[in-house]
FINU-585692 format. One line per 4 residues: number of its first residue (from 1); their letters; for each residue x, z, y of C-alpha. Coordinates in pm, 1 decimal. Example, Ala and Ser with C-alpha at 12.3 -4.5 7.8 and 13.67 -1.06 7.14 Angstrom:
REM residues 2
1) as) 1230.0/780.0/-450.0  1367.0/714.0/-106.0
END
This chain:
REM residues 532
1) mtrf) 14277.5/11479.8/19764.5  14600.1/11665.4/19689.6  14623.3/12029.9/19591.9  14768.7/12112.4/19936.7
5) gawa) 14485.3/11935.0/20118.1  14228.4/12135.4/19926.3  14401.8/12462.3/20008.1  14421.1/12368.1/20378.0
9) alml) 14051.0/12290.4/20385.8  13973.9/12629.2/20249.4  14185.9/12798.1/20507.8  14023.1/12609.6/20791.2
13) tgsc) 13673.0/12709.4/20681.2  13763.2/13075.6/20729.8  13733.2/13183.3/20371.7  14034.3/13417.8/20387.8
17) kgfq) 13956.0/13786.4/20341.9  13916.5/13987.1/20677.1  13810.6/13689.3/20891.6  13463.0/13648.6/21031.1
21) gsqg) 13270.2/13339.5/21111.3  13179.8/13224.7/21454.9  12869.1/13435.3/21432.8  13055.7/13748.7/21325.2
25) vpvt) 12943.6/13742.0/20956.5  13211.6/13803.5/20697.6  13275.5/13512.0/20471.8  13351.0/13575.5/20100.4
29) thrn) 13565.5/13333.4/19916.7  13434.5/13224.9/19567.5  13705.4/13089.5/19343.0  13452.0/12961.2/19086.1
33) hirp) 13323.5/12701.1/19328.6  13600.8/12477.0/19205.0  13595.5/12425.2/18817.0  13927.1/12403.6/18639.2
37) rshl) 14026.0/12068.4/18483.9  14039.6/12207.5/18131.0  13671.4/12285.6/18136.2  13588.1/11931.9/18240.0
41) vkls) 13793.2/11794.2/17957.1  13607.7/12019.6/17712.0  13270.5/11894.5/17834.2  13389.6/11537.1/17805.2
45) rqga) 13497.8/11593.0/17446.9  13165.0/11753.1/17350.9  12978.8/11458.2/17494.0  13196.8/11214.2/17306.7
49) alsf) 13140.3/11410.8/16981.3  12763.7/11408.1/17027.8  12772.4/11038.3/17098.4  12981.4/10977.8/16779.8
53) eksi) 12746.8/11186.0/16567.3  12448.9/10992.0/16697.6  12626.3/10667.8/16618.8  12694.4/10789.1/16264.8
57) edan) 12331.8/10896.0/16220.6  12211.6/10558.7/16343.8  12449.6/10389.6/16101.8  12318.6/10604.0/15811.9
61) nqar) 11961.3/10517.8/15899.5  12047.6/10152.9/15904.9  12221.3/10188.5/15565.9  11916.2/10365.6/15417.1
65) kaal) 11687.2/10095.4/15543.7  11913.9/9830.5/15399.3  11929.2/10014.3/15060.8  11549.1/10048.0/15046.5
69) tlek) 11509.4/9681.7/15132.5  11760.2/9584.6/14861.5  11591.1/9811.2/14603.6  11251.7/9658.5/14677.9
73) ried) 11394.8/9310.3/14646.5  11554.0/9402.5/14310.2  11222.2/9549.7/14188.3  11038.8/9235.1/14298.5
77) anvq) 11298.5/9027.4/14118.1  11250.3/9232.5/13796.7  10873.5/9188.7/13815.1  10915.2/8818.1/13860.5
81) akka) 11159.9/8807.2/13569.1  10914.0/8995.2/13341.5  10634.5/8760.3/13437.3  10858.9/8466.1/13366.6
85) alaa) 10958.3/8613.5/13029.1  10593.9/8675.1/12931.4  10501.7/8325.4/13039.4  10790.6/8185.8/12835.9
89) asti) 10691.8/8392.0/12531.0  10331.4/8275.7/12562.2  10447.1/7918.9/12591.0  10670.7/7956.1/12284.8
93) tqlk) 10384.8/8112.2/12084.3  10151.9/7829.6/12176.4  10418.6/7577.3/12085.9  10470.0/7748.9/11750.0
97) kklr) 10098.3/7735.6/11677.7  10088.2/7369.7/11767.5  10409.7/7277.3/11590.5  10371.9/7497.9/11278.4
101) priy) 10150.7/7253.9/11085.2  10378.9/6968.8/11183.5  10684.4/7168.4/11077.9  10523.0/7248.9/10743.1
105) last) 10427.8/6886.9/10695.5  10774.0/6768.0/10791.8  10932.2/7026.6/10559.1  10708.0/6918.4/10274.2
109) ialv) 10786.7/6553.9/10331.6  11155.4/6636.9/10350.0  11141.4/6830.9/10024.2  10952.0/6551.5/9855.9
113) llwe) 11201.2/6295.3/9980.0  11489.4/6517.9/9876.2  11334.6/6559.8/9534.5  11269.5/6187.0/9504.7
117) vghr) 11613.8/6085.2/9621.6  11840.5/6361.4/9490.2  11668.5/6470.4/9169.4  11499.9/6156.5/9048.7
121) siri) 11730.4/6129.8/8753.3  11677.3/6496.8/8656.6  11301.7/6451.4/8678.2  11315.7/6138.8/8467.0
125) dawn) 11528.5/6316.1/8208.7  11284.8/6612.2/8198.8  10987.1/6378.0/8158.8  11160.1/6184.4/7883.1
129) kflg) 11251.0/6512.1/7714.8  10887.2/6624.0/7728.5  10759.2/6292.5/7589.9  11012.5/6310.2/7310.3
133) awkm) 10885.5/6649.4/7186.9  10564.9/6719.5/7377.1  10403.3/6908.0/7090.2  10690.9/7150.7/7073.9
137) ylti) 10697.8/7207.1/7449.5  10322.3/7264.6/7469.0  10365.9/7551.6/7229.4  10550.6/7743.2/7504.2
141) plia) 10238.0/7818.3/7718.1  10024.0/7859.3/7405.8  10259.7/8111.9/7252.3  10303.4/8284.2/7589.6
145) givn) 9925.8/8330.9/7616.7  9875.4/8446.2/7257.2  10175.0/8680.0/7257.3  10076.0/8828.0/7590.9
149) mitn) 9722.0/8887.4/7464.9  9865.3/9066.0/7161.5  10097.0/9278.1/7374.3  9805.9/9375.2/7601.0
153) kisv) 9601.2/9461.5/7293.8  9882.4/9687.2/7176.4  9908.1/9842.3/7522.6  9534.6/9920.5/7523.2
157) wmif) 9561.6/10067.8/7173.9  9848.2/10289.3/7290.8  9627.8/10431.6/7567.0  9406.3/10603.2/7309.5
161) nple) 9605.6/10624.2/6986.6  9722.8/10815.5/6798.5  9518.0/11126.3/6874.3  9805.9/11352.4/6771.3
165) yagk) 10177.2/11298.3/6821.9  10329.4/11070.7/6558.1  10707.2/11069.7/6525.3  11008.2/11295.1/6516.6
169) twlp) 11023.4/11618.8/6710.9  11397.3/11668.1/6723.2  11382.2/11725.0/7097.9  11114.9/11927.0/7280.5
173) rpeg) 10838.0/11716.3/7434.0  10667.8/11846.1/7748.4  10293.5/11896.6/7724.5  10106.4/11597.5/7855.0
177) qplg) 10393.6/11356.5/7789.9  10290.7/11075.4/7549.5  10644.0/10951.7/7483.6  10871.0/11158.2/7262.4
181) flgw) 11227.8/11112.3/7144.1  11115.6/10893.5/6853.0  10739.0/10893.7/6863.9  10422.5/10840.9/7061.6
185) qgiv) 10086.6/10999.5/7133.0  9803.9/10817.0/7307.5  9803.4/10862.9/7682.6  9448.5/11001.1/7689.9
189) paka) 9497.7/11249.6/7400.2  9834.3/11358.9/7541.1  9680.1/11436.5/7878.5  9353.4/11574.0/7738.8
193) rkmg) 9396.5/11915.5/7899.1  9449.2/11783.1/8251.1  9181.9/11516.6/8212.7  8944.8/11778.1/8071.7
197) rdit) 8983.4/11990.0/8384.8  8928.2/11687.6/8608.7  8620.4/11573.2/8417.2  8474.2/11924.6/8421.3
201) ktll) 8511.5/11944.8/8798.9  8335.8/11610.6/8827.1  8052.4/11727.7/8599.8  7997.8/12049.2/8794.0
205) tlvd) 7968.4/11854.7/9118.9  7699.9/11633.7/8965.0  7459.8/11903.5/8839.1  7333.5/12242.8/8953.6
209) vktv) 7334.7/12467.3/8646.4  7099.6/12721.6/8803.6  6841.2/12453.8/8878.9  6868.9/12312.7/8528.7
213) larl) 6822.8/12650.7/8356.0  6533.4/12743.5/8583.5  6328.5/12464.7/8422.5  6318.1/12658.1/8094.3
217) dtke) 6020.2/12881.8/8020.6  6158.4/13233.4/7975.1  5887.3/13366.7/7741.8  5880.9/13054.1/7529.1
221) laqs) 6258.3/13066.0/7492.9  6256.2/13435.2/7398.4  5981.3/13390.1/7136.3  6176.2/13101.3/6983.5
225) lvpg) 6491.8/13311.0/6953.3  6328.4/13617.3/6795.9  6286.4/13476.7/6441.5  6657.1/13406.5/6414.9
229) lepv) 6762.3/13748.4/6546.5  6497.2/13973.6/6389.7  6646.5/13993.5/6032.9  6979.0/14118.6/6167.0
233) ldkw) 6812.0/14374.3/6392.1  6584.1/14492.5/6110.5  6876.9/14540.4/5873.3  7077.0/14720.8/6141.4
237) vrgr) 6787.9/14955.6/6231.4  6713.9/15044.9/5867.8  7081.8/15120.5/5806.5  7109.9/15342.2/6111.5
241) vqeq) 6789.6/15526.8/6024.7  6930.7/15619.4/5684.8  7229.4/15772.0/5863.7  6998.1/15991.3/6074.7
245) lgsp) 6765.9/16135.2/5811.1  6770.7/16472.5/5987.3  6610.3/16334.7/6301.4  6269.0/16482.3/6395.7
249) lmpl) 6146.1/16123.2/6436.6  6219.6/16030.9/6079.0  5848.4/16029.6/5986.8  5845.1/15712.4/6202.5
253) rpds) 6121.7/15544.5/6004.9  6052.5/15188.0/5883.5  5961.5/15285.9/5526.2  5720.6/15558.8/5636.1
257) klys) 5352.2/15523.0/5560.5  5270.7/15506.0/5931.4  5492.0/15207.2/5997.8  5421.0/15042.1/5664.8
261) lngl) 5051.0/15029.7/5743.8  4940.0/14678.5/5851.3  5297.2/14570.1/5926.1  5318.8/14794.8/6230.3
265) yest) 5695.5/14829.4/6204.5  5758.9/14455.4/6191.7  5527.2/14379.7/6483.5  5674.7/14660.2/6693.1
269) lrtk) 6029.8/14548.1/6623.8  5940.8/14186.2/6701.4  5772.1/14281.5/7027.6  6056.2/14501.9/7145.5
273) lgec) 6314.4/14238.0/7056.3  6116.6/13966.4/7234.7  6094.1/14175.9/7551.4  6468.2/14242.4/7542.5
277) varv) 6555.3/13876.2/7490.9  6315.6/13767.3/7769.1  6478.2/14001.0/8019.8  6827.5/13884.6/7921.2
281) vaqi) 6725.9/13517.5/7952.3  6578.9/13591.4/8296.4  6911.2/13744.2/8403.0  7099.6/13436.1/8282.1
285) qadp) 6863.9/13205.9/8472.6  6896.7/13412.6/8789.8  7277.3/13430.4/8785.9  7431.5/13178.7/8542.0
289) irfl) 7779.0/13209.1/8693.4  7790.8/13571.3/8577.3  7746.4/13466.8/8213.6  7893.0/13112.8/8204.0
293) dlet) 8240.6/12988.0/8297.4  8171.2/12620.1/8243.4  8490.9/12498.8/8408.4  8703.1/12680.0/8150.4
297) svge) 8469.4/12640.0/7852.3  8404.0/12267.5/7894.3  8769.5/12198.6/7975.5  8882.3/12370.1/7655.1
301) eiyk) 8612.9/12191.4/7453.8  8733.1/11854.1/7582.6  9091.6/11945.1/7498.4  8994.4/12040.9/7142.9
305) dkas) 8770.0/11738.1/7092.8  9011.7/11460.2/7188.8  8810.4/11203.9/6990.5  8509.5/11255.0/7219.7
309) lvql) 8730.2/11214.7/7526.5  8863.4/10886.8/7387.6  8508.0/10776.7/7308.7  8403.3/10849.2/7668.9
313) fqtc) 8672.3/10629.1/7821.6  8639.9/10353.6/7563.0  8263.6/10335.7/7614.3  8268.5/10349.2/7993.5
317) grse) 8564.1/10111.2/8020.5  8478.1/9870.5/7738.8  8442.6/9567.9/7968.4  8758.1/9650.5/8163.4
321) lkfi) 8963.5/9701.1/7848.5  8849.7/9363.2/7717.7  8939.9/9211.5/8052.8  9295.9/9341.2/8021.2
325) vyag) 9331.3/9181.6/7676.4  9190.0/8840.9/7775.0  9369.7/8844.2/8108.9  9685.3/8850.3/7901.9
329) lwgg) 9573.8/8533.8/7722.7  9481.8/8322.6/8025.9  9741.5/8469.2/8257.2  10009.3/8420.7/7992.3
333) falg) 9903.4/8058.6/7943.6  9916.1/7984.4/8318.5  10256.3/8144.8/8361.3  10368.8/7977.5/8038.7
337) llqm) 10319.3/7636.8/8203.2  10570.4/7734.9/8470.4  10796.3/7869.3/8199.2  10776.2/7535.5/8016.3
341) sfwl) 10860.0/7340.5/8333.8  11163.2/7556.2/8393.2  11270.7/7516.4/8029.9  11259.7/7135.4/8063.7
345) lytp) 11499.6/7152.7/8357.8  11722.0/7436.4/8243.9  11751.5/7556.4/7884.6  11947.8/7880.6/7852.6
349) vwsl) 11813.1/8135.6/7604.8  11770.9/8400.1/7870.7  11516.8/8187.1/8060.8  11253.2/8232.1/7789.4
353) vlgg) 11338.4/8601.9/7762.7  11310.0/8647.0/8137.0  10995.9/8436.4/8148.2  10832.8/8639.0/7871.7
357) aavg) 10912.5/8962.9/8053.2  10772.7/8821.6/8379.1  10454.0/8710.3/8204.6  10402.6/9054.3/8048.4
361) yltd) 10471.9/9233.3/8375.1  10257.1/9017.6/8603.4  9951.8/8990.1/8378.9  9933.3/9367.4/8324.6
365) lial) 9989.1/9439.7/8693.0  9731.4/9187.5/8813.1  9475.3/9298.7/8554.0  9503.6/9664.2/8657.1
369) klmf) 9472.4/9573.2/9024.2  9162.7/9360.0/8967.0  8992.0/9641.4/8773.8  8995.4/9897.0/9056.6
373) epvq) 9070.0/9709.8/9380.1  8926.9/9673.4/9629.7  8739.7/10003.1/9612.6  8497.5/9914.7/9891.2
377) prpl) 8320.2/9575.0/9884.5  8484.5/9331.5/10120.6  8435.3/8961.6/10204.2  8651.1/8706.9/10026.8
381) pgfp) 8902.7/8555.9/10273.4  8765.2/8223.6/10390.0  8424.6/8289.4/10232.4  8256.6/8569.6/10433.2
385) kiri) 7931.2/8549.0/10236.9  8108.2/8625.9/9907.8  8192.1/8995.5/9864.9  8447.3/9114.3/9611.5
389) qglf) 8508.0/9457.2/9456.7  8699.3/9609.1/9163.6  8544.8/9506.5/8830.2  8485.3/9865.6/8717.4
393) ltrq) 8318.4/9959.1/9045.4  8066.9/9675.6/9015.2  7931.8/9842.3/8697.2  7856.6/10181.4/8854.1
397) yevs) 7486.9/10171.1/8760.7  7561.3/10097.7/8393.6  7860.8/10329.6/8357.0  7672.4/10625.4/8509.9
401) aqfa) 7419.2/10624.3/8225.5  7692.5/10589.9/7960.4  7900.9/10870.5/8107.5  7604.2/11108.7/8136.8
405) eiac) 7489.2/11034.0/7781.4  7828.1/11115.3/7624.9  7897.5/11419.3/7846.4  7558.0/11575.1/7778.6
409) akwl) 7575.9/11505.3/7405.6  7931.7/11627.4/7353.1  8003.5/11902.1/7605.9  7684.2/12007.9/7782.2
413) sapk) 7431.8/11997.4/7499.5  7202.0/12293.2/7434.9  7405.1/12412.8/7130.3  7723.8/12399.7/7337.8
417) lwqy) 7564.6/12604.1/7616.7  7463.7/12874.2/7367.1  7816.7/12866.0/7227.2  7966.1/12910.5/7574.9
421) lasg) 7729.3/13203.6/7632.9  7803.8/13375.6/7302.6  8181.9/13330.1/7286.6  8294.6/13193.6/7620.6
425) prca) 8527.7/13363.0/7870.9  8237.4/13563.9/8018.1  8061.8/13660.8/7694.2  8127.7/14030.7/7769.7
429) alhe) 7859.3/14015.2/8040.4  7606.3/13891.0/7783.8  7705.8/14160.8/7531.7  7664.8/14426.0/7797.1
433) avgr) 7321.4/14298.1/7903.8  7191.9/14272.7/7544.7  7325.1/14619.0/7451.0  7171.9/14779.3/7758.4
437) elqg) 6829.4/14623.6/7696.1  6825.7/14715.6/7325.5  6928.8/15071.5/7396.6  6653.5/15104.2/7652.5
441) elaw) 6390.9/14988.1/7401.6  6509.9/15157.5/7080.4  6692.1/15472.5/7190.4  6383.1/15680.7/7119.2
445) llpr) 6405.8/15577.7/6753.4  6782.1/15633.2/6721.7  6866.5/15907.0/6972.2  7200.2/16001.2/6816.5
449) ldea) 7367.9/15661.5/6855.0  7650.3/15632.6/7107.8  7742.5/15341.7/7335.7  7982.2/15192.4/7081.4
453) awae) 7705.4/15154.0/6822.4  7479.7/14969.8/7066.9  7770.3/14748.0/7172.4  7831.6/14665.5/6804.9
457) lage) 7466.5/14563.5/6764.6  7483.9/14349.5/7080.0  7792.4/14171.6/6948.1  7624.0/14088.7/6617.4
461) lcal) 7312.8/13951.7/6787.9  7509.6/13747.6/7043.6  7715.3/13590.2/6765.9  7387.1/13471.0/6609.5
465) lpsa) 7252.5/13310.6/6927.6  7383.2/12953.5/6861.4  7230.3/12943.5/6513.0  6910.8/13118.9/6623.0
469) aepl) 6864.7/12858.7/6898.1  6899.9/12554.7/6670.3  6522.7/12500.8/6624.5  6464.0/12477.3/7000.7
473) tarm) 6765.3/12270.0/7113.3  6568.7/11945.8/7132.7  6298.0/12113.7/7337.1  6557.2/12271.8/7567.8
477) eekm) 6733.7/11942.9/7638.7  6402.1/11774.3/7707.0  6299.9/12036.3/7962.1  6642.7/12075.7/8128.1
481) elrr) 6662.3/11700.6/8205.6  7037.5/11736.1/8247.3  7115.6/11375.7/8154.4  6867.4/11240.9/8407.2
485) dmta) 7012.7/11449.7/8690.9  7370.5/11356.7/8604.6  7294.1/10984.5/8581.9  7116.6/10985.3/8918.0
489) amre) 7397.2/11181.5/9084.6  7665.4/10944.9/8951.4  7474.7/10639.4/9070.4  7469.1/10787.8/9420.3
493) msps) 7843.5/10857.0/9427.3  8055.4/10672.6/9682.1  8277.9/10394.1/9539.4  8591.6/10595.7/9615.7
497) sfer) 8458.0/10895.0/9418.2  8324.7/10684.1/9131.1  8659.2/10504.7/9101.2  8818.3/10836.0/9000.7
501) vlhp) 8603.1/10853.3/8684.5  8802.0/10594.4/8486.2  9106.5/10507.5/8694.6  9302.2/10825.2/8604.0
505) ifee) 9355.9/10710.7/8242.8  9547.2/10408.4/8373.7  9692.1/10580.5/8677.2  9854.8/10857.8/8473.0
509) deat) 10091.5/10616.0/8300.2  10037.7/10284.1/8471.5  10413.6/10232.2/8480.0  10431.8/10296.1/8104.6
513) liav) 10164.6/10035.8/8032.8  10335.6/9774.1/8248.6  10675.0/9858.2/8095.7  10535.1/9817.8/7743.1
517) gtil) 10392.8/9476.3/7833.1  10719.9/9371.7/7994.3  10936.0/9480.3/7699.0  10708.1/9320.2/7439.8
521) gaaa) 10692.7/8998.1/7644.2  11071.6/8982.7/7666.7  11101.8/9039.9/7291.9  10852.7/8759.7/7223.4
525) gfvq) 11046.0/8526.4/7454.5  11369.0/8606.4/7271.6  11211.3/8524.5/6935.6  11055.0/8211.0/7079.2
529) agfy) 11390.3/8086.4/7211.3  11522.0/8062.5/6857.1  11276.8/7779.0/6777.7  11378.0/7556.2/7068.3
END
């Protein structure tokens, strides 16, 4: 319909303003009944846009689904590839296990054939050379064994000797260092201070000093000490009494008739002294740490007595030290056979030098390893019923008794304990206890004496304790049973703890020992080369 036709239709329906319908009702014309074309176009465009957006969303969903499907397929492919790789690796491993013996056999056969074909003439020449001078060539392993035994003997000697540094002191030598600029001190004597501290710590973990001292009878010990201390106390009292002649108690002085009668003075003095000593001994037994610093005292004693330290290690390690020497002989002989074979094929001078150095190095290294490894018993590979352990560790039962015997005789004997009490780092506590007890018993006789005088008396008596105790040392050691306790404790030590008893003397300068063996072996090889 044209625009004119539409307008005419409106006019005919009576929609003009002022006209009435056939029933007399006014008719109102509504222009919005007919929508403009621009609005229709707008609606059409909105619909098209919504349709396009939905198409795009559908396309995105399809793309996401496709991407997820592709990702899953890739993941499945990776899993399959990993499984295939593992299967291939397993197959290769199985093939290696099956083919390894055959490969070794084929390689051996190939080497033998190569040797037979390519080096037959060299082998024949070497054999003819050996037959022509077999006595001379056999001296190579013999000399290697003997020389290596000698070098090991020297190395063992250098562990313990000399006790003091021997050589020039042009340059300062650090404490504990055995090697100087032009000189040497045994490894054990050079490191005596450090080893003394380590041994003391070991000893104190093996015994309980308080338990050991508690076994002594206090009264018996005090009565045994009195005869050695009484002369000094008597002399001191008589001298002090003469200085106090104006005292109202002077009628009771030692030379008075009252005290001279029936030996009353001597018996009184002996009784008072015995009571004082008994109370002091009881204090020592109750709190030995207050009076004894064994870690310091024993450590210093070991440092001063280097010969006893050397004796300890030589006694406990006698079998192992012999093993090192004889391992040099047999190990040197075995390696000397290889050295001889090489010398038949190739004869430069350096081969004997290098061979001698290798013999010295390997025999020392192997010997030291066999002494202390393995620490824990373990089955021999291929022979599960045979258990192996370091040679030193297999002698724990025997070495424990030897170690305890030397330690108790040299550093923890009864005379040494009295010495540590009288002049050790904590001797002031003993002087104080003795002075206080004497003053409490004798102050009534000498009221004018001051603290310094009593301290002087205590010092004199304490200095006499080691000599006064000499008659009862055997009895003390018998009752303390220190050696028995230490032996039992060492036998119950774990292998790893027991290994630390002897190993430190080699561990401190293991490299030095091996270097000495290597250098001496090389020197012997150089000398030996001159005879061939």
